[in-house]
Residue, then its C-alpha position, 0 to 999 in steps of 0.5 A: x214478577x217479583x223475582x225479576x224486580x229483585x234480580x234487577x236490584x241485585x244486578x244493579x247493586x252488583x254492577x255498582x260494586x264491580x265498578x267501584x272495585x275496578x276504580x279502586x284497583x285502578x287507582x292502586x296500580x303502580x307506575x311500572x304496571x301502567x308503563x307495562x300495560x302501555x308497552x303491551x298495548x303498543x306491541x299489540x297494535x304493532x302486531x295488528x298492523x303486521x297482520x293487516x299487511x299479510x291479511x289483505x293479500x291473502x284475502x285478495x288471493x282467495x277472492x281471485x282463486x274463487x273467481x278462477x274456480x267459478x270461471x273454470x267450472x262454467x267453461x267446462 
């Protein structure tokens, strides 16, 4: 039990240190890096939108093919 308590204390200390270091690193980012990440996020969201336009018809096609196979196998 004692090692579990020590592990919890060490994990909490490590988590606090991680949060503090991420906050310090985030504050040190130049404006150009922030702009680049914002542009990257916009591009990624645009790609996700394009993927949805292809994923929906493909999923519907697989559903229709599965229904056709089920109907064809039950008919024979």
